[in-house]
ZATOR-144257 format. One record per atom (N, C-alpha, C): residue in one letter; x, y, z. Coordinates in steps of 0.05 Angstrom, whole numbers, plus 5000, padded with zeros to 4 digits. Last residue first. Example, Ala and Ser with C-alpha at 12.3 -4.5 7.8 and 13.67 -1.06 7.14 Angstrom:
BEGIN
S525749555142;S527349795143;S525850015157;A526448865156;A524649105156;A526449345156;
end
This chain:
BEGIN
X576049166493;X578049426492;X578949446472;X573148696486;X572048996481;X573049176486;X574948286514;X574948236477;X573248566472;X575148326564;X577548346548;X577548366520;X569748316579;X570748596574;X573348576565;X567047756539;X567847896565;X569148096566;X561047666506;X563647646505;X564547786538;X555647186516;X557447486522;X559847476532;X551846756485;X554646816493;X555447086498;X547346276482;X548146606492;X551146566504;X545245886464;X547245956464;X548146176464;X539745786487;X539845946459;X543146086453;X541245436530;X539745386505;X539545426485;X543445786568;X545045616560;X543645496529;X540146076585;X541846176578;X543846066567;X535345756594;X535545856570;X538246016567;X537545586645;X536945426624;X537145546593;X536645996678;X539045896680;X539045696650;X531146096671;X532546216665;X535246206660;X529545566701;X528445616674;X530645866656;X531245686745;X532445496736;X531745466700;X527946036770;X530146096755;X531745946735;X522845776762;X522846006747;X526046066748;X524145416806;X523645316783;X523245546755;X524745796849;X526745606838;X526545496809;X518245946859;X521146096851;X523545936837;X513745586821;X515345606846;X517445796835;X509345856773;X512145726783;X513045846803;X502545956736;X504646076758;X507045806752;X497246136709;X499646006695;X502146056724;X493946706687;X493646386687;X496546336689;X489547236663;X491147126684;X491946806685;X489147686605;X488647496631;X490547336641;X492447636534;X491547756559;X490047516583;X496647276496;X494347406499;X493547516532;X501547136446;X500747086484;X498347236481;X506147536411;X504347296413;X503347306448;X513047836414;X510247806409;X508947566417;X517748366437;X516948016441;X514047996428;X521948816421;X519948676437;X519348486425;X526349406412;X526049106419;X523449026433;X524049906365;X525249826397;X524649526391;X526350056302;X525250016322;X525549866346;X530250636279;X529050366273;X527350266300;X535250986305;X534750886274;X533450616280;X535351446356;X536751196349;X534351146326;X533951976357;X536151876373;X537851636358;X530352356312;X530352156328;X533752036335;X528152956312;X531252836304;X531352586318;X522652996319;X523553116293;X526853046287;X521552636359;X521152616331;X522052736309;X523552676414;X526052696396;X524852586366;X519652636450;X521152886448;X522852826426;X514152306476;X516552266459;X517752576455;X509852286514;X512052406521;X514652426503;X503152286490;X505452186490;X507952356497;X497852296542;X499352546525;X501752296516;X491552086547;X494752026552;X496152176531;X485752526561;X487452276539;X490552246548;X484152616629;X484552726599;X486052446585;X482852536676;X480452656660;X481052716632;X487752336698;X486152126697;X483352216674;X489952876708;X491652676684;X489452546677;X487053096748;X487453226724;X488653106702;X488852656785;X485452726786;X485852906754;X493952736796;X492752566778;X490552556774;X494053316811;X495653296779;X494252946769;X492153276866;X490253466840;X491753356815;X495952966885;X493052906883;X491653036857;X500153336888;X500853036867;X497753016863;X497553666917;X498953826898;X499153566870;X496753396969;X495453526957;X495753566930;X502853256978;X501253056973;X498653276958;X504153766992;X505653616973;X503953436954;X502053827043;X501254027017;X502253846988;X503353427066;X501053467072;X501053577042;X509053527073;X508753347059;X505653277049;X508954047112;X510353967069;X509753817061;X507054237150;X505854017137;X506554027112;X512354307201;X511254407185;X509954177170;X512154237270;X512454127245;X510854187229;X511754497323;X513154547300;X513354447288;X508654137369;X511254077356;X513054217332;X503654417355;X504754397380;X507754347380;X501654207307;X502954497311;X503854567336;X502053647314;X503753797295;X504354037303;X497653697349;X500453577362;X502653717338;X493453867324;X494154017337;X497253897350;X493553337288;X493953607281;X494453837297;X495852737324;X493452997314;X495053237307;X501052427284;X500152487312;X497952707306;X505251977251;X502652157254;X501652237272;X511352017212;X510151997235;X506852147237;X515951667174;X513751767171;X512351807199;X522951727178;X521251577181;X519051747179;X530751597156;X528151787158;X526051607160;X533251227140;X535051437164;X532551627168;X532050817103;X532750717128;X534150917151;X525651267092;X528851187076;X529351047106;X520351527064;X520951387079;X524151257071;X519952237040;X520952007035;X521651867058;X519152797032;X517452607042;X517352367041;X523253197014;X521553066994;X519252827007;X525253337063;X524953487041;X522553417019;X526952847083;X524953027101;X523853217081;X530252657043;X527952447055;X526052727068;X534152947039;X532852877018;X530852747033;X537152937095;X535553207078;X533353117062;X538452417099;X535852527116;X534952757111;X541752417067;X539252327058;X537652407078;X545652797088;X544452897067;X541352667055;X547152487137;X545552727136;X544152847109;X550052107108;X547551997123;X545652287124;X554452417092;X552352337074;X549452207088;X556652577142;X555252767120;X553852667097;X558352137166;X556352337175;X554352477162;X558751497135;X559651717138;X557851957148;X559750787136;X557450987141;X560051327146;X563050577075;X562550547103;X560850747104;X563050447016;X564850507035;X564750587063;X558850177002;X560650116990;X563350167013;X553550377032;X555150127035;X557749987023;X555150957020;X554950827052;X555650577044;X553050906962;X556151006976;X557050917001;X548350696968;X549550596957;X552650666963;X545651156990;X545750897002;X547850716991;X547051516948;X547651626971;X548251366986;X543151286911;X546351366904;X548551356930;X538751356940;X539351066927;X543051076919;X537651926937;X538051726958;X539451476955;X537451976873;X539152106887;X540052006916;X533151666875;X535051626860;X537251776862;X528951946905;X529951746916;X532051676899;X528352526876;X529552386904;X530952156913;X525852306830;X528652416830;X530852386863;X521552146855;X522552016840;X525852056838;X520152726873;X520152466896;X522152206877;X519552986822;X521153116839;X521252816863;X515452676795;X517552716783;X519552766805;X510452836817;X511852576824;X514352536816;X508753276782;X509453306802;X511353186818;X506553286723;X507553036731;X508853066759;X503753766704;X502753496702;X503553256714;X507454206695;X506154166722;X504153906723;X512054606672;X510654376668;X509654246693;X515455176633;X513255006664;X511954766647;X519155136600;X519655286616;X517355266638;X521454526573;X518954706576;X519954896598;X526754336529;X525654296560;X523854546560;X526654106462;X526554296478;X525454166509;X531653686426;X528553766434;X529353986454;X535853276394;X535753506403;X532553586402;X540852746393;X538752806384;X538253136402;X545852186379;X545252446393;X541952526383;X549951686397;X547951736389;X546952036400;X555651306378;X555051626392;X552251646382;X560750816400;X558150866385;X557751046401;X566850446392;X565450666405;X563750756388;X568249786403;X568050026385;X566650166397;X567249296437;X570049476442;X570049746423;X561949186432;X564348966428;X567049096426;X560349856443;X559949516430;X561949436409;X560350326484;X562250146471;X560349946460;X557750956480;X557650726491;X559650616473;X554251616491;X556051456483;X556651226501;X548752046478;X549351816494;X551951666470;X546552706479;X549252536465;X549252326485;X542753166467;X542753026482;X543652816473;X542053956467;X543053756454;X543753456474;X536354376472;X538054186488;X538953956471;X531054926474;X533254646459;X535754586476;X528255126536;X529155236505;X530554826494;X529155396599;X528055296581;X528955316546;X532255426667;X531355596643;X528855436624;X535054826694;X534755116693;X533955216665;X534054176724;X534954336698;X534054656708;X536153516747;X534953806747;X535554006729;X534352866734;X536553036746;X534253306741;X534752156715;X534052356732;X535452556731;X534251636659;X535951826671;X534852096697;X533951036648;X531951256657;X534451356675;X533950586588;X536150746611;X533951086621;X530849936574;X530950226572;X533150396596;X532849396550;X533549476570;X532649876559;X534149056492;X531149156498;X531149326533;X540048846507;X538248906489;X535648966503;X543149266571;X543049026551;X540749076530;X547349766580;X545049726569;X545149516553;X551749886635;X551749676608;X548949766610;X553750486671;X554450236669;X553550086642;X552450956697;X549850816677;X550850556678;X553551336749;X553851196732;X552150976722;X548551636771;X552151776760;X552751546748;X542351596757;X544851496770;X547051646758;X542452276760;X542951986779;X540951806759;X545252926766;X544352686748;X544552426765;X545653446780;X544753276799;X543353026785;X544353866730;X545553886747;X544053596760;X544254336669;X543254086679;X545453996707;X543054796622;X544154826648;X542354556668;X543154736557;X541154796577;X542254696602;X547154546521;X545554686516;X543054806534;X547553846536;X548754126528;X546454366523;X548353286570;X545953436556;X547553696563;X550952636563;X552152896562;X549353086555;X551851956584;X549552126573;X550452416580;X554951316573;X554551586581;X553451786565;X556150616580;X554850826577;X554351086589;X559850226585;X560950446589;X559250686580;X556549736530;X558249806559;X559550136554;X551049486503;X552049776505;X553149816536;X551848776478;X550848986496;X552049286493;X550148286440;X550948516445;X550448636458;X545047746456;X545647916442;X548148086450;X544047336495;X544347216468;X545547476447;X542947546539;X546047446545;X545747276513;X538447846538;X541347976557;X543247816550;X534947576518;X536647776498;X538147896520;X532847266562;X534147196541;X536047386521;X529247516597;X532447496604;X533847426585;X523947576578;X525147856583;X528747806585;X522947176567;X522647316545;X524347576550;X522546936620;X524346746598;X524446976569;X518347216637;X520747286648;X523747096629;X514446996609;X514647316611;X517447356615;X514746416622;X514546586591;X514846906590;X512946446674;X515646356662;X516446546636;X510446956716;X510146846690;X513346666679;X512046976783;X512547126766;X511246896741;X511446876847;X508346886823;X509146976800;X516246886864;X514146616863;X511946626841;X520647316830;X518447216849;X516546926844;X526047536825;X524747336814;X522947326838;X530848036791;X528848026806;X527147806808;X536948066753;X533947966751;X531947876779;X542048406738;X541648276755;X537748326747;X547448406691;X545648496695;X544248266721;X555248626685;X552948476676;X549848586685;X559148936701;X557349046669;X555748776661;X561548866746;X562048676733;X561248726702;X558049316783;X560949286778;X562149136752;X552649056772;X553449346754;X556449366759;X553648646805;X552748626781;X553448906764;X554048896853;X556648746837;X555748656812;X549549216861;X551949336857;X554149176845;X545448816864;X545548986844;X548249136842;X547248576910;X547248426886;X547248566860;X546548976946;X549148856941;X549048746922;X541349156940;X543149316945;X546149296932;X538248636955;X538448786920;X540748976916;X537348166993;X539148346990;X539748446963;X530447966987;X533347936982;X535048206983;X525348117005;X527248137028;X530648127015;X522847676959;X523047926969;X524747916993;X526747216909;X525547276927;X525447606940;X532947246896;X531046996896;X529247156917;X536047426831;X535047556859;X533447406867;X541047246794;X538347186798;X537547216826;X546147576750;X545247466780;X542247466783;X551447516721;X549047556715;X547847306744;X557647826700;X556247666725;X553247696719;X562947736660;X559947926664;X559647696689;X569547836671;X568347686675;X565247796680;X575047966697;X574248066673;X571847836669;X576448216769;X576047996750;X574848086719;X577348626809;X578848466801;X578848306779;X571348736816;X572248936798;X574948746795;X569648336847;X568748296823;X570148476807;X572848486894;X572648296887;X572448216858;X570549036904;X573849006897;X573648756888;X565148816918;X565548996893;X568849026885;X565948596971;X564648466937;X566148636917;X568549076998;X569848786991;X568448666968;X563749336997;X566249406986;X568249226981;X561049107034;X559649067009;X561949236988;X562448597080;X562148847063;X561648917047;X562447997096;X560348207089;X559848457076;X566547507109;X566447717093;X563347887082;X562647057155;X565447167131;X565447377132;X555447037140;X558446857148;X560446997135;X550947327114;X551647317141;X554247127151;X548847597058;X550647417070;X551647487099;X544247497023;X543447577051;X546547397066;X542547396965;X544547516977;X545547567000;X539846946947;X538647156961;X540147376973;X542046666892;X542546696918;X539946926921;X546446436833;X543646436843;X542646496874;X550146766785;X549546676811;X546846716821;X554546546734;X551246556736;X551046496764;X558846806689;X558246686718;X554946756724;X562746746635;X560146856646;X560146686669;X568546796586;X567046736613;X564246876621;X570946666526;X569046866542;X568046726567;X578746516538;X576446386533;X573946656539;X583146636549;X583046626522;X580546556517;X583746666603;X583846896588;X583446856558;X579646326640;X581646276620;X581646526607;X579946346712;X578346346688;X580746396671;X580746146773;X581245986743;X579946056722;X575746496809;X577446416804;X577546216776;X569846566813;X571146716795;X574046716797;X567446196847;X566746156826;X568346406801;X570246356894;X571546116884;X570146106861;X567546816907;X570246876898;X571446596886;X562946666913;X563446766885;X565646816887;X563046406964;X562346196943;X562746346913;X565746776993;X567546576988;X565946346962;X560947096998;X563647206988;X565346926978;X557046797019;X556346906994;X559246956983;X555646417067;X558546547060;X558946657031;X550646377101;X551146427079;X553646597073;X549345777151;X549346037140;X550246087110;X546345087138;X548345297141;X547445567139;X543544737075;X543644837105;X545444967117;X541544277035;X541144647030;X541144567070;X545943727007;X542843847024;X543744137033;X548443316961;X547743506978;X545143596992;X546043006914;X547842856948;X548043116965;X547043266870;X544043126884;X544542996910;X551243396855;X550243546867;X547543456882;X553842886848;X554843026870;X552443246879;X550242766796;X550542596827;X551442706856;X552343206768;X549643216776;X549543036795;X557443046757;X558043276771;X554243316782;X556442596716;X557542586751;X557742766765;X553242826680;X552742656705;X553742556726;X558243076664;X555843246667;X554443056691;X561842706643;X562642926667;X560043126676;X558942466605;X559642326629;X560442496646;X557442776567;X555242656589;X556342556607;X561343396567;X561643116558;X558543016573;X563543886562;X561443836570;X560443586557;X569843956601;X568443946580;X565843756579;X570044366659;X570544056650;X568944096623;X574144706702;X572444716680;X573144486669;X574944596772;X576244696750;X573844586723;X572844016792;X575744116799;X576144216775;X566244146820;X567844046801;X571044156803;X564944396866;X563544086859;X565044006840;X567344756911;X567744666883;X567244456881;X564145046961;X565144806952;X565444766925;X565145467016;X565045466988;X565645206981;X560645627075;X564445617061;X562545537029;X556245617089;X558445757106;X560645727098;X554945457022;X553745517051;X555145697071;X555345396958;X556745526977;X554545547004;X558645116892;X556645106911;X557645296937;X560245096834;X560845106857;X558445206878;X561644786767;X560044806785;X560644916817;X562944936704;X564544816729;X561944906745;X564244706635;X562544896662;X564244766679;X565144886559;X566044766586;X564244886612;X563844746492;X562644896516;X563844766540;X564744466451;X566244616453;X566544806483;X558744146450;X562044016458;X564044186459;X554144456479;X555444446461;X558044286466;X549644426534;X551744516525;X552644376500;X544744176551;X544744356524;X546544416513;X545343986600;X545243786576;X545043916553;X545344366637;X548344306618;X548044076603;X540344396641;X541744626622;X544344506618;X538344016668;X536944046647;X538944246626;X541344076717;X541943756698;X540743816667;X539844426741;X542644486729;X542844236709;X534744216756;X535144506734;X537244536721;X535943856795;X534843866763;X534244016748;X538144206831;X539444006818;X538743966793;X533544536846;X535744626827;X537744436823;X530244136869;X529344306849;X531444376828;X532443996913;X533243856888;X532343946859;X533044546945;X535444486929;X535444256909;X528844736965;X529044786932;X531244616927;X529044527017;X526444456999;X526144576975;X532645077035;X531444867043;X529244817028;X535545577024;X535245407005;X533445127013;X537045777073;X534245887061;X533445767032;X541045547086;X538845417106;X536445567089;X544945497023;X544845577051;X542045467066;X547145446967;X545745216984;X546045297018;X547245746911;X546845796941;X546045526956;X551545706863;X548845606870;X549545626901;X554945906808;X555145856830;X551945906847;X557145596744;X554545646758;X555145596794;X561045856694;X561245766722;X557945776735;X562245686627;X560145786645;X560145666672;X565545956567;X565645796598;X563745776615;X564045936502;X565346056526;X565245856553;X563246106430;X562945906452;X564646076477;X559546646391;X562746486408;X561746296430;X555046856376;X555146636372;X557446426382;X550547366394;X553347286396;X553046936383;X546647886347;X547047606369;X549547506370;X547548556356;X547748346344;X548148156361;X542649116359;X544448946383;X545048676367;X538549446348;X540949396323;X543149206338;X533449576363;X533749356359;X536149296340;X535050266397;X533050006373;X533549806374;X532550476465;X534850456440;X533350266426;X529150916503;X529650626496;X530350586463;X530551346552;X532551286529;X531450956531;X528051806593;X527451546585;X528351456558;X528652226638;X529052256614;X529851926605;X525252726678;X526052376681;X526652356649;X527353336717;X526053196696;X526752826700;X525353946748;X526153716763;X526053516727;X527654646754;X525754386745;X526654106758;X526955176792;X529154956782;X526954756771;X524255746764;X524355586787;X526355346777;X522356156722;X524756206746;X525555996758;X517155946703;X519755996684;X522555956699;X515555406758;X514955676743;X518055746723;X514954916756;X513055016771;X512055266764;X516354336735;X517954586732;X515654766743;X517453616712;X515953756734;X517554076733;X517453166655;X518353426678;X516353526687;X519152696622;X517152766635;X518752956652;X521552516552;X522152636573;X519552726594;X524351956515;X521952096525;X522752226548;X526151686449;X526451856480;X524752026485;X525951116417;X525251356422;X526551506452;X523550646369;X526150816392;X524950986397;X517150496350;X519350606341;X521850646368;X514349846344;X514450146357;X517450216353;X514149326334;X514149556312;X513649846318;X508149016373;X510349026365;X511549316339;X505049386437;X505549236409;X508249286395;X507549116499;X506949396482;X506449256456;X504148796557;X506448796528;X505448946510;X504748656628;X503748746598;X505548746581;X504048336691;X505048376658;X503648536636;X503448296748;X502548356733;X504448496710;X503347956814;X504948046790;X503448136761;X502947986879;X500648036854;X502748156834;X505247436921;X505647706901;X504447646884;X501947226973;X503147146947;X502747436930;X500247227023;X502646997019;X503846956993;X495647367054;X497747577042;X499747437041;X489847127036;X490947087051;X493847317036;X482647217042;X484547237027;X487447307044;X476246847036;X478246887054;X481347007041;X473146537007;X472946837001;X475446897018;X473646057022;X474546067001;X474546386994;X469646027064;X472245957066;X475146067046;X464246047037;X466346217051;X469146227059;X464745537015;X464645776998;X465746057011;X465345177061;X467645137041;X467345387026;X463145397120;X462545217096;X465145357080;X466845487183;X464945627163;X464945417137;X463845147241;X466445267225;X464745287200;X461445267310;X461945117282;X464045267268;X458945897331;X459945587332;X459945477311;X456446387332;X454646157339;X456245927339;X460946587313;X459946707334;X458546497350;X465946197276;X463846327276;X462746397301;X472646137257;X470846107279;X467846307279;X475345837198;X474246077210;X472046057232;X480745507195;X478645507191;X477645797204;X486145447195;X485145607170;X482345557169;X488445277246;X487745057231;X486745157200;X488645757271;X491845647264;X491445427241;X483446197247;X485145957265;X486745867256;X480846767241;X482146547233;X483246387253;X474747157257;X477847077263;X478346837254;X471047497209;X471147287227;X474347267228;X467247947181;X469647927192;X469047717212;X463347727121;X463647827149;X466147797168;X465847977058;X464647697077;X465247767110;X465148096993;X464748187018;X464647907032;X470947846950;X468447836954;X467347916986;X476347846934;X475047596954;X472047546962;X477748126877;X477548146903;X475947856911;X481148456817;X479948196832;X479348266865;X481648796761;X480848776788;X480248556787;X485149336715;X484849046726;X482948986748;X484549626649;X484049656683;X483849296692;X487750046604;X487449766616;X486949826645;X486250496562;X486850496596;X486350146600;X483750686517;X486450486511;X487450376542;X478750856511;X481251036506;X483850936510;X475350466521;X476350536493;X477750766489;X478649996566;X477350236565;X477950276532;X480049336574;X480949556556;X478849726560;X480848836630;X479148966604;X480549226604;X481048336668;X482248486661;X480748616630;X480447996731;X479148096707;X480048386693;X483247496757;X483547816760;X481347796732;X483946936773;X480847066777;X480747346770;X489646786767;X487146766743;X485246866747;X493846996788;X491247046797;X490447006770;X499246936761;X499146766794;X496046786806;X499747256720;X500046966720;X499346796743;X496447726690;X496947656717;X497047286722;X496848136631;X495747856642;X497747866673;X495448386574;X496248456599;X494748156612;X497448676507;X495748476525;X496748456553;X497649106475;X496948886460;X495848736487;X498049776478;X498649546501;X497249336491;X501150356444;X498750096452;X500549866457;X503350846489;X503950706467;X501950516473;X501451146520;X501851236500;X501951106484;X497750816585;X499850806564;X500650916536;X495150666643;X495050856625;X497850906601;X492950176680;X495150246667;X494250416635;X489950076742;X489850226714;X492450246706;X487949626792;X490449726774;X489049846745;X486249356849;X485049516829;X488049636813;X483748886893;X485848956881;X485649096854;X481248766958;X481048766930;X483748876917;X478248377012;X480848436998;X479748516968;X474648437073;X474948437046;X478248507028;X475948037126;X473748167111;X474348207082;X480247827144;X477747667149;X475547817140;X486547717109;X484547877112;X481747737119;X491847367140;X489447367137;X487847607134;X496547377172;X496647437140;X493847437130;X500747527227;X498047507222;X497547567200;X506947287236;X505047407219;X502047347221;X511247317292;X509947207278;X507947347256;X518347417306;X515447527304;X514047327293;X522947217327;X521647357353;X518047407345;X525146967284;X525646827305;X523346967334;X525247307250;X523247127251;X523146977278;X528647687262;X526547807267;X524247617268;X533347387260;X532947477292;X530247587289;X533747247208;X533547087229;X532247167255;X531547477152;X531947637177;X531847417203;X528947287113;X532447267109;X533047377132;X523447117089;X525446947108;X528447027107;X521047527053;X523147337043;X524347167059;X513947547051;X516447597062;X518647397058;X510047706993;X510947447008;X513847577020;X508048196973;X506748086996;X508247827009;X509048646924;X509948446948;X508748356967;X506548746871;X505548846892;X506448586911;X510448886813;X510048716827;X508248816852;X509648946739;X509049096766;X508848896781;X512949056683;X512848826699;X512249006718;X512149056608;X512749186632;X511749036650;X516248966545;X514448776564;X513648936597;X520149086505;X517149166500;X515648996530;X524249016531;X523348806512;X521448876509;X521449276586;X524549106582;X523148946557;X520449846618;X519549716603;X521749526591;X519050036687;X520750016663;X519949836649;X517050536725;X515950336715;X517150286690;X518850786790;X519050746764;X518350486756;X514450836847;X517050716838;X516650726807;X512051056910;X511851046883;X514550966869;X506650866951;X508550906956;X509150926920;X502150977015;X501751026984;X505051026974;X497550767057;X500050817054;X500350827023;X492550877109;X492650917082;X496250937085;X488250597159;X490650677149;X491050687121;X483850537217;X484550557184;X487350707175;X482050087270;X483050377258;X483950307232;X476049907306;X477849897291;X479450137282;X474749567378;X474649727354;X476449717331;X475749227421;X472649187404;X473249417380;X480149727445;X479249457446;X475349487431;X483450087392;X481250087420;X480249817423;X489550187378;X487149997366;X485149907388;X493050787388;X491650507401;X490050407374;X498150647339;X497050717366;X495350767371;X501450387292;X499150437297;X497650427328;X506850237250;X506050197278;X503650407279;X509949907201;X507750067204;X506350057227;X515749777159;X513749737184;X511949987193;X518049447101;X516749687110;X514849607143;X524549107097;X521649167105;X520949407112;X529549107072;X528148867079;X524948897075;X533149487067;X532849347044;X530749127044;X531649787129;X534549717108;X532549687082;X526149807148;X528349617162;X529649607143;X522450367154;X523650217138;X526350127147;X517450607181;X519450577185;X519850397166;X511551017207;X511950807183;X515450837183;X506651067257;X510151047251;X509150877232;X501051377301;X502451197279;X505351337264;X497151537349;X499251597335;X500251467314;X493351897401;X493051727373;X495551877361;X496151887468;X494051967444;X494451807420;X497951707523;X495051567505;X493951737483;X503451817524;X500652017536;X498251897524;X506151457502;X505851427530;X502951647547;X504151577449;X503751317454;X502951367480;X507852047444;X504752017440;X502551797451;X512851757453;X511852007470;X508751977467;X513451467407;X513351317427;X512351597455;X513151887364;X511151677366;X511351547402;X517852217379;X515052307377;X512952087380;X521851717372;X521451847400;X518652037399;X521551657316;X520751497339;X519951517361;X522752097294;X520252027292;X520151857319;X528552197315;X525852347324;X523652317319;X530651687293;X531151707313;X528151937327;X529851867239;X528051657240;X528351577274;X527452607218;X530052387220;X528652077238;X521052477192;X523052617208;X524952437203;X515052757153;X517852577160;X519752757176;X508152647170;X510652827160;X513452667169;X501952347153;X504952387166;X505952547150;X495052577147;X497352507134;X500052527149;X488352397166;X491052547183;X494352537172;X481952437159;X484752307152;X487352477161;X477252267214;X478652417192;X481652367189;X475651987253;X473951987228;X475252127207;X478952037294;X476652197303;X474952177271;X483752027253;X483052047277;X480552117274;X486951537201;X484651617210;X484051667236;X493051657174;X492051427200;X489551657206;X498051537123;X495651677133;X493951537154;X503451647089;X502151507110;X500151667127;X506451747030;X504451797044;X504151547067;X511151497003;X510851817005;X508251817019;X516251027001;X514351117014;X513551437016;X518450766940;X519651006961;X517051086974;X521550216907;X518950346921;X519850546939;X525549866888;X524650176879;X523150276890;X521349356899;X523649446886;X523249716876;X518249416967;X518149386937;X520849536923;X519849037029;X520349337008;X520149346977;X514148707047;X517348707038;X518148997026;X511548907111;X510748767087;X513548857070;X507448927175;X509548917160;X509948737130;X504249207224;X503749207205;X507049157183;X502149277289;X504749307277;X504649137250;X498249627339;X497949447310;X501049507297;X497149537407;X498549687389;X498149487369;X490349497437;X493249437428;X494749597408;X485649527495;X487349717472;X490549527468;X482648957513;X483749147516;X484749347492;X478948487494;X477648677511;X479848867517;X479848347420;X480448387449;X479348577470;X479848487364;X477648407384;X477648337409;X480849037333;X481748897357;X479348777367;X482649127257;X481249027285;X481748917308;X484949597207;X485149307230;X483049317249;X484549657144;X482649707167;X483549437182;X488149927093;X487249777111;X486249787132;X489650207031;X488250227056;X487450087064;X495750396984;X494250126999;X492650227023;X497250556926;X496250626949;X494750406964;X502150686880;X501050486896;X499750596922;X504850946812;X503551016843;X501650736856;X509650826773;X506850706786;X506650856813;X512051166713;X512351056737;X509751006750;X511751256663;X513751106664;X514451056692;X506551476651;X508451636642;X511451506661;X502651026694;X502851166672;X505951416671;X499150646735;X501450646725;X501250836694;X496350576799;X496550726775;X499150746757;X492750176845;X495750256829;X494750436802;X490450016909;X490550176886;X492450256867;X488049496944;X490849596933;X489649736911;X484749387017;X484949506990;X486949596975;X483749037061;X485149117051;X485149047025;X479948977130;X480248937099;X482849127087;X481948687179;X479948697172;X478948687144;X487048357205;X486548537185;X483848457173;X486648337277;X485348217252;X485848427232;X491448177331;X489048347317;X488848177291;X492247677380;X492347787356;X490447967347;X494747787447;X492147657428;X493847767399;X501447597468;X499347797463;X497147707440;X505247217469;X504047327493;X502547537497;X506746817427;X503346797433;X503347017465;X512246867417;X511246617436;X508046657450;X512647167370;X511946917366;X511446777393;X508147757374;X511047587378;X510547307378;X506147897312;X505447917339;X507847807349;X503948427256;X506548237270;X505048207302;X499848327202;X500448367231;X502048237241;X503548197139;X501348207151;X502048357178;X507047787087;X506048047099;X502848027113;X508947207096;X507347277083;X508047607101;X512946637067;X512746767095;X510747067078;X511645957033;X512646287031;X511846437062;X514745327033;X511945527044;X512845857040;X518545096978;X517845147004;X515245347012;X514444626923;X515844836939;X515844976965;X515543976897;X514444186918;X516244416923;X514943886833;X516743876853;X515944086870;X511343896785;X511143696801;X513043736827;X513544436764;X511044446772;X510144156792;X518144286747;X518244546768;X515144526788;X516943926705;X518543916733;X518644056754;X514344246671;X513443996683;X514243936710;X519144606659;X516044726669;X515244536678;X522544246634;X523344446661;X520044516673;X519144116596;X520743916605;X520943996637;X517944596562;X515444426577;X517144196595;X523544616549;X521644896559;X519844766582;X524444216512;X526344276532;X525044426559;X520244286475;X520544016491;X522244136516;X522044796451;X519944766469;X519444516478;X527044716433;X526644956456;X524444826471;X525344276392;X527144276416;X527244426438;X521844516356;X520944376374;X523144276392;X522045276365;X523244996349;X522344816362;X518145726367;X519345616379;X519845396369;X513345976335;X515946116325;X517845946341;X508445736354;X509145606326;X512545726317;X508345956396;X508145756401;X509745646373;X510946656390;X508346516395;X509146216398;X513347206418;X513846956409;X511746756410;
end
C-alpha cells in the first residue's frame, strides 16, 4: 500500500500514533548474553565474537550462531550463555571446539544429559550442554573457559518461515523478555560483544521478492544477486577485544577511556534483528510440496504449504469491542503509552459501536460498567480513569480474560483484544482452565503477544480455541509491516473449521492435528509422513460465514526426494509441539513425556525434556552414545551446499489442477533497506487502532453456524 493509497484520515491517525509512540519513553529491555550471579560473586566472562548466519529457503529458515567466549581472569570458569527461545525454533546443532576441532553434541533425556555434563565437569574434562527452559530461554553451559583463554561454540536452529499477505518476517531474538522473576533475581547478563559482531542472511525464494528491509538496523546492507537471492549484512567492524564497564565505557590496557568512534563499534545483544521481505504482487494462489524420502521403499516426510486466493470478502457489520489490558508489573513504564493508544483507538469508533475496557494485574478491574456507546463523553471518562492507573503487582490473566468475556450480547458481533505477555502467576494458571473458559464463549479472541519469553504456548492455544489469531510483537518490528500483516485478519471473512484430507497415497502423523481458522493472507503449513509414490488428491474443507466450502487439487508425491532433509526435523518439532500442548492442556503424563523424549533423541532436537551434550569423541565412545545427530547434520549440510550451488527450484505442485482460483493476498509499496522502529507498546497500540480504524468486524461463531 503506497502513501497515495492511504486516505488522509487514516494517514493522519497513523502518523499521530507513530509520533506519540516515538515521543514516549520505552522501558529498558533485558538482553541475551553470558550469565553471572547478580551478587557479583564471580568475575564476568566476555563475548568476544558473535557471528550470525541465516539461510531462508523452501519455507524454512536455518540460523547458525558462532560465538567466542573469553576469560580474562586468572582462574578457569564456566560460561553460561542464555537467549530467548525463537518462535517455532528447534535447536538441532550444538558444537564445541575441543583441542581446535569441532565436536557436535548428541541429544539425551534432560536429566541424563545434565548428569553427563556434571560428571565430565567434575572430572576436569571439556564439556558443553544446551538446555531449554520451557518456552522462555535456551541456555548453553560450557566448561571450562581456561584462565586467560577462549572457547568457541556453534549453535544452529531451524524454524518454519511463514508468509502472511505476501510479507515474510524473520526475527533473530536478542531481547530477553524479563518474565522469569526468580531467574532475574539471581542472574545478570553480560551482553556486550567486545570484539566483532556480524549478521548475514541469504533469502532464496522461487517467488520474486520486490523489497527487503530491517526496520531497527538501518546500517544493514541489502543487495540482490543476479539469480534473485537477497543478501543482508551488517557488523560492528573489527575492534580489539576489551572489557566493558558498567558505565558503558571500554577499559584499555594502557589506561583511559576509548574514543567515541571505537565505542560505537561495540555491539550489545539487546535489540532483536527483524527482517521483512515482500513478494511481488499478482502471484497466483498455490500449493507447494517440500518432501524428503531417501529411497523408494522408505518412509517419506513432507511439508505441504497451502496459500489460498484473496477471495474472502470484507466485513462491514457493527460490533462490540472489549479491550483487555495487562497492567501487571511487566507493563511498568509502558502504561501511559497504552492509555494514549486506547484513546486514539476509541476515538475512531462509529456511533453504533460499543466498547468496554477491562484491566488486570493480580485481580481484574472492569474500568467501564458493561458496554458503553462510543460517545465522546463516555470515551473521555473511561480514558481519564485509565490514565489514573499505575502498572504494578502480579498477573492474574485468568481473572482479566474471564471478566472480558462476560456480559456478551448474543445479538451483536463481539471481539476481544487481549494485550499481554501471558505469564500468569496469580490465581488460576492451568492451561486447560483457560481453554475451557474460552471454549464456553462465542467470541473471537485476538491476542497481541508482547515480547520474547512471553507465554506463547498458552496465548496461542487460547486464540486457537476461540478461532481467533495471535500476533507476536518485537520492539524492533516495523509499524507498517505489522499493520499490513494484521489488518486483513479483522477486516475480512475467514475460513473456519479448516480440515485437509489426502487420499490416493498413504499418509499418517499429520501435524497440526487441529488446523482451526485461516485468515486472509495466512498460509497453512501441514507436516506428515507418506509411503510409496504417485498421484494424490488433496481436499481442503472449511466454512466461510457459515457456508461450507471445498477446494481440491491432484499432484504426485515423489518416490525419492533428498534435497531437503531438514523437513524431518520440522515434522518432529511440529509433532513435539502437539504433545507439549497436550501436556499443558491436560497435565503431565509419563507416556506423552516419553514420546517427547523419544522424538527429541531420534531427531536431535532440544526440548523442555531433552538436552544436547558435548563431550570428547572418546567419551562418546566410552558412554556408548551413538553419533546419530553428527551424521544427520552432515547430511543436512551437504544438502544445503548442493542447494546453494543451484538455482532455486519452484515447489509448486498444483499447476495442472490449481486448488485455488485467483491471486494470493498481497500488499504493495515500500522499498528495500532498513529504517524506522517503534517501541513494543507503540506497535501493539497501532495494531489495536487499526482493528477499529478500518471498521474491522469479524463475525462471531454464532453467525457462522
